[in-house]
PAKEMI-955060 format. One record per residue: residue in one letter; x, y, z of N, C-alpha, C, O, CB in turn; chain. Coordinates in steps of 0.001 Angstrom, whole numbers, plus 524288, in hexadecimal, padded with zeros to 5 digits. Each point is the difference from the previous one (the first is absolute). Glycine has a CB too. Layout:
BEGIN
(site "A"; (X; Y; Z); (X; Y; Z); (X; Y; Z); (X; Y; Z); (X; Y; Z); "A")
...
END
This chain:
BEGIN
(site "X"; (7F7EB; 7FDEE; 7CE49); (7FE83; 8029D; 80624); (8060F; 801FF; 800BD); (803FC; 7FDB2; 7FE9B); (7F35F; 7FB00; 8068C); "A")
(site "X"; (8083A; 80BCF; 7FD35); (8036F; 80269; 801F1); (80382; 7FCA6; 80682); (7FDC6; 7FF01; 80425); (7FB77; 809D8; 7F5E8); "A")
(site "X"; (80AB0; 7F67F; 80509); (802E8; 7FC90; 80464); (80391; 802B9; 80238); (803EF; 801E1; 7FDF9); (7FB25; 7F698; 7FE18); "A")
(site "X"; (7FEEB; 807DC; 80A1A); (803FA; 8024D; 8040C); (801A8; 7FEB1; 80269); (7FDA9; 7FDA1; 80378); (8006E; 80621; 7FC75); "A")
(site "X"; (808C6; 7FCF0; 8001B); (80353; 7FCBA; 80415); (8010C; 8020D; 80385); (80264; 8042B; 7FFD4); (800DA; 7F7EB; 7FB8B); "A")
(site "X"; (7FB5D; 801BF; 808D9); (8011A; 80143; 8077A); (8043A; 7FCEF; 80106); (80031; 7FB60; 7FEB1); (7F64E; 80585; 80547); "A")
(site "X"; (80D4C; 8019B; 7FE8A); (80344; 7FDB8; 80427); (7FE5A; 80135; 804FF); (7FC15; 8028A; 80129); (80AC2; 7FDC3; 7F97B); "A")
(site "X"; (7FDCB; 7FCDD; 80996); (7FE7F; 800CD; 80393); (800EE; 80664; 802AA); (7FF08; 80140; 8048B); (801C6; 7F445; 7FAED); "A")
(site "X"; (800B2; 80CEE; 7FD8D); (801D9; 80618; 80266); (7FD10; 80241; 7FCCC); (801FA; 8040F; 7FE57); (80751; 7FC18; 804AA); "A")
(site "X"; (7F28A; 7FEE1; 7FB4F); (7FC6B; 803E3; 7FD19); (7FBFC; 8022C; 80431); (7FD9F; 7FD07; 802F0); (80329; 7FDDC; 7F3CB); "A")
(site "X"; (7FE9D; 80A93; 80958); (7FA9E; 801E7; 80305); (7FC5A; 7FDB3; 7FE2D); (7FF4E; 7FFB5; 7FB40); (802BE; 80808; 80665); "A")
(site "X"; (7FAC2; 7F614; 801F5); (7FA2B; 7FEAC; 7FEF3); (7FC3A; 80441; 7FE02); (7FCFE; 7FF50; 7FC50); (80473; 7FA84; 80A9C); "A")
(site "X"; (7FEE5; 809AB; 7FB41); (7FB90; 80559; 7FDC3); (80300; 80191; 7FB7B); (7FCAF; 80156; 7FCCA); (7FF42; 80347; 80C56); "A")
(site "X"; (80885; 7FBF2; 7F4E7); (7FF74; 7FFAF; 7F9D9); (7FFAD; 7FC62; 7FBEB); (7FF6D; 80071; 7FB3F); (803E4; 804FE; 80744); "A")
(site "X"; (7FD4A; 7F628; 80114); (7FEB1; 7FA5E; 7FAA8); (7F9FC; 801AD; 8015C); (7FE77; 800F6; 7FB8C); (809DF; 7F432; 804B5); "A")
(site "X"; (7F345; 80BCD; 80319); (7FBB8; 7FF58; 7FFD3); (7FE19; 80437; 7FC5B); (7FCB2; 7FEE1; 7FCB1); (80356; 7FC88; 80BB2); "A")
(site "X"; (801E6; 80983; 7F804); (7FF3E; 803AA; 7FBBD); (800BE; 7FEFF; 7F8EE); (7FE59; 801CA; 7FBDB); (80493; 8031D; 80CE8); "A")
(site "X"; (80015; 7F7B9; 7F8EC); (801FC; 7FDE9; 7F999); (7FC4F; 7FBB4; 7FE48); (7FF61; 7FE79; 7FB7C); (80B03; 802ED; 805F3); "A")
(site "X"; (7F320; 7FCCA; 8030F); (7FD2A; 7FB2A; 7FDE3); (7F970; 802BA; 800C4); (7FC29; 7FD34; 7FF43); (80C08; 7F973; 8043F); "A")
(site "X"; (7F756; 80E93; 7FDE9); (7FAF0; 801F5; 7FFAD); (7FFF6; 80246; 7FB4D); (7FBF0; 7FFE2; 7FD6F); (80281; 80147; 80B53); "A")
(site "X"; (805C1; 80122; 7F56D); (8006A; 80286; 7FAA1); (7FF25; 7FD03; 7FA37); (7FE37; 80114; 7FBAB); (807E7; 803EB; 80A0E); "A")
(site "X"; (7FC5D; 7F674; 7FD0E); (800C3; 7FAFB; 7FA99); (7F950; 7FDD1; 80094); (7FD78; 7FEBF; 7FC1C); (80F76; 7FC71; 80530); "A")
(site "X"; (7F0B2; 804A1; 804A1); (7F9C7; 7FCE9; 7FF11); (7FD63; 803B4; 7FC69); (7FD5B; 7FE74; 7FC4C); (800F8; 7FD0E; 80D58); "A")
(site "X"; (802B1; 80B44; 7F7DD); (7FB42; 802F7; 7FC86); (801C3; 7FFEB; 7FC0A); (7FCA2; 800C4; 7FCA7); (7FFC1; 804C2; 80832); "A")
(site "X"; (80875; 7F9C0; 7F930); (80009; 800ED; 7FA32); (7FF52; 7FA25; 7FD24); (7FCBF; 7FF7D; 7FC80); (809C9; 80974; 8048D); "A")
(site "X"; (7FC1F; 7F37F; 80054); (7FE90; 7FBD9; 7FD34); (7FC91; 7FB22; 80109); (7FF47; 7FC27; 7FD36); (807DE; 80756; 800B1); "A")
(site "X"; (7F6D9; 7FDCA; 80719); (7FBAB; 7FC79; 802CB); (80191; 7FB8C; 80231); (7FC8D; 7FD51; 80203); (7FDE0; 80579; 7F87F); "A")
(site "X"; (80C93; 7FAC6; 805BA); (80199; 7FC79; 80239); (804DF; 800AA; 80078); (8021E; 80275; 7FC73); (7F7C2; 7F904; 8015F); "A")
(site "X"; (80976; 80297; 806A4); (8054D; 8023C; 7FFB1); (80359; 7F932; 803AE); (7FDF2; 7FD8C; 80397); (7FEFE; 81145; 7FD0F); "A")
(site "X"; (807B5; 7F021; 7FD12); (801FF; 7FC3A; 801A8); (80490; 80343; 80230); (8025E; 8039C; 7FDE1); (7F9C6; 7F4BE; 7FC28); "A")
(site "X"; (804BF; 804BF; 80C66); (804AF; 80000; 802CB); (803E5; 7FC9F; 7FFA5); (7FDC4; 7FBBF; 7FFDF); (7FD7C; 80797; 804A1); "A")
(site "X"; (80A02; 7FBCF; 7FB39); (8026E; 7FC4C; 7FE21); (803D3; 7FF31; 8062E); (800F2; 8046F; 8019C); (7FE30; 7FE04; 7F1FD); "A")
(site "X"; (80234; 7FB29; 80E86); (8040F; 7FD81; 80551); (803A8; 7FDA3; 7FFC2); (7FEF0; 7FC2C; 7FD4B); (7FBC6; 80301; 8062B); "A")
(site "X"; (80A73; 800A3; 7FE22); (802D1; 7FAF1; 8013B); (80278; 8013B; 806EB); (8029E; 803E9; 80101); (800A0; 7F9C6; 7F2A7); "A")
(site "X"; (7FB8F; 7FEED; 80FC2); (80064; 8003E; 80421); (7FC38; 800EE; 804AC); (7FB67; 80072; 7FEA7); (80B0E; 800DD; 7FC4E); "A")
(site "X"; (7FA7F; 7FF12; 80A24); (7FB9B; 7FEA3; 8030D); (80050; 807DD; 80151); (7FBFA; 80294; 7FF7B); (804E4; 7EF87; 80551); "A")
(site "X"; (8026C; 80F8E; 7FC3A); (7FEB6; 805CA; 800BA); (7FD32; 8033E; 7FC32); (7FCB9; 8033E; 8015F); (80A82; 7FC16; 8031C); "A")
(site "X"; (7FA65; 7FF95; 7F565); (7FD63; 802C7; 7FB95); (7FBC2; 7FEDF; 80056); (7FC98; 80334; 7FEE0); (8090F; 7FD2F; 7FBE7); "A")
(site "X"; (7F8CC; 7F922; 80769); (7FA5C; 800A7; 8014A); (7FC04; 80222; 8034C); (7FB55; 80124; 7FFD3); (807B1; 7F9EF; 7FD3B); "A")
(site "X"; (800B3; 804FA; 805F7); (7FBC9; 803A4; 804DC); (7FF81; 80477; 7FDB5); (7FBB6; 80098; 7FDE9); (80724; 7FC66; 80AED); "A")
(site "X"; (8003D; 806A7; 7F6C3); (800C8; 80398; 7FE18); (7FB0A; 8009E; 7FB0B); (7FCCC; 80389; 8009A); (80DC7; 7FB90; 80338); "A")
(site "X"; (7F52B; 7FED7; 7F964); (7FC7A; 7FE51; 7FB3B); (7FAEB; 7FFE2; 80264); (7FCBA; 80338; 7FE8F); (809CA; 7F721; 7FC44); "A")
(site "X"; (7F830; 801A9; 8095E); (7FB6B; 7FFF8; 8024B); (7FC00; 80510; 802D3); (7FB67; 80158; 7FF9D); (809E7; 7F647; 800CF); "A")
(site "X"; (7FF9F; 80A3A; 802AB); (7FF35; 803B4; 80221); (7FDDD; 805B1; 7FB4E); (7FB96; 801E5; 7FFC9); (80BA9; 7F8AD; 80825); "A")
(site "X"; (7FCB3; 806BD; 7F562); (7FD5E; 80291; 7FB58); (7FA50; 7FF6C; 7FC50); (7FD9C; 80316; 7FD31); (80B7A; 7FCC3; 80370); "A")
(site "X"; (7F624; 7FAEB; 800D2); (7FB39; 7FEA7; 7FDE3); (7FA94; 80159; 802C6); (7FC17; 80196; 7FDB3); (809AE; 7F7E3; 7FEE1); "A")
(site "X"; (7FAB6; 80598; 808ED); (7FC56; 8018E; 80416); (80159; 80550; 80032); (7FC6D; 801EE; 80294); (8029C; 7F5D6; 802A8); "A")
(site "X"; (80495; 80C69; 7F956); (80046; 80551; 80053); (7FCA6; 80132; 7F985); (7FC3F; 802EC; 7FF50); (80E46; 7FE28; 80826); "A")
(site "X"; (7F72C; 7FCEF; 7F611); (7FC99; 801C2; 7F97E); (7F9EB; 7FFC5; 800A9); (7FD33; 8039A; 7FE7D); (80A4A; 7F783; 7FB16); "A")
(site "X"; (7F6E3; 80116; 80870); (7FBD7; 7FE32; 80281); (7FCA9; 80491; 80055); (7FCC6; 8014B; 7FCAD); (807CE; 7F7B0; 807F7); "A")
(site "X"; (7FC72; 8096D; 7FFB1); (7FEBD; 803E7; 80273); (7FD37; 8078E; 7FC4F); (7FC5F; 80325; 80028); (80C1D; 7F526; 806B8); "A")
(site "X"; (7FEB2; 80628; 7F559); (7FF31; 80390; 7FB98); (7FB45; 7FFE8; 7FE2E); (7FC91; 80350; 8009D); (80B4B; 7FBF7; 7FD29); "A")
(site "X"; (7F7E8; 7FB05; 7FEE3); (7FBF8; 80004; 7FC4B); (7FAD1; 7FFD5; 801B7); (7FC8E; 80104; 7FCCE); (8093B; 7FB5A; 7FE55); "A")
(site "X"; (7F8C6; 8023B; 80A8A); (7FAE3; 7FF74; 8015C); (7FC8E; 803A3; 7FEE9); (7FC0B; 7FEC6; 7FD8E); (80702; 7FCD7; 807F3); "A")
(site "X"; (7FDFD; 80AB8; 7FC77); (7FCF7; 803A9; 80187); (7FD91; 80170; 7F814); (7FCEF; 80398; 7FF1D); (809BE; 8006A; 80D47); "A")
(site "X"; (7FB08; 7F931; 7F00F); (7FE75; 7FF3B; 7FA9A); (7FC21; 7FC4D; 7FE94); (7FD68; 80028; 7FBF3); (80A80; 80251; 802C5); "A")
(site "X"; (7F7C2; 7F994; 8056E); (7FB8F; 7FC10; 8002A); (803B4; 7FA63; 7FF01); (7FD5D; 7FBFC; 8003D); (7F9B0; 80B00; 7FB80); "A")
(site "X"; (80D91; 7F867; 80364); (8020D; 7FB82; 7FE5F); (8048A; 7FD0A; 80498); (8046A; 801A4; 800F8); (7F98E; 802E0; 7F4E3); "A")
(site "X"; (7FF29; 7F651; 80CB0); (80246; 7FD5B; 8007F); (8031D; 7FC56; 7FD94); (7FEF8; 7FDAB; 7FBEC); (7FC4C; 8056D; 8081B); "A")
(site "X"; (8091C; 7FC6F; 7FF03); (80429; 7FC49; 7FDB3); (7FF19; 7F9D3; 801B3); (7FD3A; 7FE73; 8039B); (80996; 809B3; 7FCCC); "A")
(site "X"; (7FC2B; 7F4DE; 7FC2A); (800EC; 7FAB0; 800B2); (80626; 7FEBB; 7FFBD); (80291; 803C0; 7FE6D); (7F425; 7FA82; 7FDAD); "A")
(site "X"; (80BBA; 7FDF6; 804EA); (805B2; 7FEEA; 7FEFC); (800F6; 7F975; 80030); (7FFDD; 7FCC2; 8038D); (802EB; 80D04; 800FC); "A")
(site "X"; (7FE59; 7F5F9; 7F554); (80001; 7F954; 800D5); (80696; 7FF8D; 7FDE2); (8026F; 80194; 7FC2A); (7F142; 7FA81; 80106); "A")
(site "X"; (80DAD; 80092; 80814); (8089D; 7FEC4; 7FE20); (7FED3; 7FC74; 7FCB8); (7FBB5; 7FE28; 7FEDE); (80B62; 80210; 809E4); "A")
(site "X"; (7FE49; 7FE9A; 7F541); (800F2; 7FDB8; 7FC9A); (806B7; 7FF38; 7FED0); (802EF; 803C7; 80081); (7F33F; 7FF5E; 7FD37); "A")
(site "X"; (80B8F; 7F84A; 800E4); (80415; 7FF86; 800D8); (801B6; 8013A; 7F942); (7FCA7; 8006D; 7FC94); (802B5; 7F917; 80D6C); "A")
(site "X"; (805D5; 806DF; 7F51F); (802C3; 801E4; 7F9A3); (806CF; 7FDFF; 8017A); (80223; 80117; 8042C); (7F66E; 80A25; 7F8B0); "A")
(site "X"; (809B4; 7F217; 7FF4D); (80449; 7FF86; 8002A); (80231; 803F2; 7FB8F); (7FE28; 8011B; 7FBB3); (800AF; 7F5A7; 8088E); "A")
(site "X"; (805D1; 80B01; 7FE59); (802FF; 80458; 7FD51); (80656; 7FD29; 7FF06); (801A7; 7FC43; 80288); (7F80F; 80CAD; 802D3); "A")
(site "X"; (808BF; 7F96F; 7F70A); (80482; 7FE8E; 8003D); (802FC; 80758; 80120); (7FE9E; 803AC; 7FD39); (7FFDA; 7F0D7; 7FB99); "A")
(site "X"; (8054C; 80C08; 80B62); (801ED; 8051C; 800FA); (805C3; 7FECB; 7FF68); (801BF; 7FC74; 802BE); (7F6C0; 8074C; 80377); "A")
(site "X"; (80AA5; 7FEB8; 7F699); (80537; 7FF86; 80086); (802C7; 7FA41; 7FF27); (80438; 7FE9C; 801D6); (7F9F4; 80919; 8040B); "A")
(site "X"; (7FDDB; 7F4EA; 7F666); (800AF; 7FAAA; 7FE8F); (7FF60; 7FCDB; 80420); (8030D; 7FC4E; 8005D); (80242; 805CC; 7F949); "A")
(site "X"; (7F6D2; 7FE95; 80A33); (80034; 7FE62; 805BD); (7FA3A; 7FF75; 7FFB7); (7FD73; 80407; 7FF62); (80B07; 800D4; 805BA); "A")
(site "X"; (7F453; 7F528; 7FB62); (7F9E9; 7FEBA; 8005B); (7FEC1; 8036C; 80364); (8042E; 801D8; 8017F); (7FB1C; 7F525; 7FCD3); "A")
(site "X"; (7FCF4; 80B3C; 80416); (7FD4E; 80271; 804C1); (7F9C5; 7FF70; 7FF29); (7FD70; 8001A; 7FBEF); (80A89; 806E8; 80591); "A")
(site "X"; (7F69D; 7F869; 80352); (7FA38; 7FF1B; 7FF87); (7FCEE; 805D1; 802BC); (800D3; 8024E; 80424); (80095; 7F1A6; 7FCCE); "A")
(site "X"; (7FC06; 80CBB; 7FC13); (7FDAB; 804BD; 802CA); (7F9CB; 80086; 80148); (7FCEE; 7FCDE; 7FE07); (80AA0; 80727; 7FD61); "A")
(site "X"; (7F6FD; 7FF61; 80769); (7FACA; 7FEA4; 80186); (7FCF6; 8052A; 7FC08); (8025D; 80413; 7FF0A); (7FFBB; 7F6FA; 80C92); "A")
(site "X"; (7F882; 803DF; 7F278); (7FD37; 80363; 7FD25); (7FC26; 8016A; 80354); (7FEA2; 7FCB3; 80338); (8036F; 80005; 7F4AC); "A")
(site "X"; (7FBF7; 80734; 8081A); (7FBEA; 80284; 803CC); (7FC65; 80164; 7FB2C); (801F6; 803F5; 7FE19); (803E1; 80050; 80AFE); "A")
(site "X"; (7F659; 7FA7F; 7F468); (7FCD5; 8016D; 7FB78); (7FBDB; 8038F; 80432); (7FE13; 7FDCF; 803D2); (80337; 7F8BA; 7F3F1); "A")
(site "X"; (7FD8C; 80F83; 806F4); (7FC61; 8027A; 8020B); (7FDFB; 801E1; 7FC53); (80178; 80103; 7FB89); (80184; 80019; 80B8E); "A")
(site "X"; (7F695; 7FFB3; 7FCC3); (7FBB1; 8012B; 7FAF0); (7FA92; 801EF; 803E2); (7FF39; 7FFCA; 804BD); (80490; 7F74C; 7F2B3); "A")
(site "X"; (7F9AD; 80A75; 804FA); (7FA5D; 802C7; 802A3); (7FC15; 7F9F2; 802ED); (800CB; 7FC44; 7FD14); (7FE72; 80DB7; 7F931); "A")
(site "X"; (7FE99; 7F517; 80C7D); (7FD2E; 7FC84; 80153); (7FAF7; 7FF17; 7FC40); (7FCD8; 7FC84; 80101); (8072F; 8057B; 807C3); "A")
END
């Protein structure tokens, strides 16, 4: 599955376009974030992407989950947003 990484500086419209493209191509997408600001941008992007794919008859659902990552030798907890059609 395609993993899109979102930061607090990511543009929600750009991320939404990427999510919609992955959904149309692969059927599901995964967004990975670390931090509250990044999560905020990601959730806005999912809401925007929902509007992008709705005319094609796709209704989206988002399932949050935790993921443990090692970044620069440091253990970090990320949030994964699994996105797919209802």
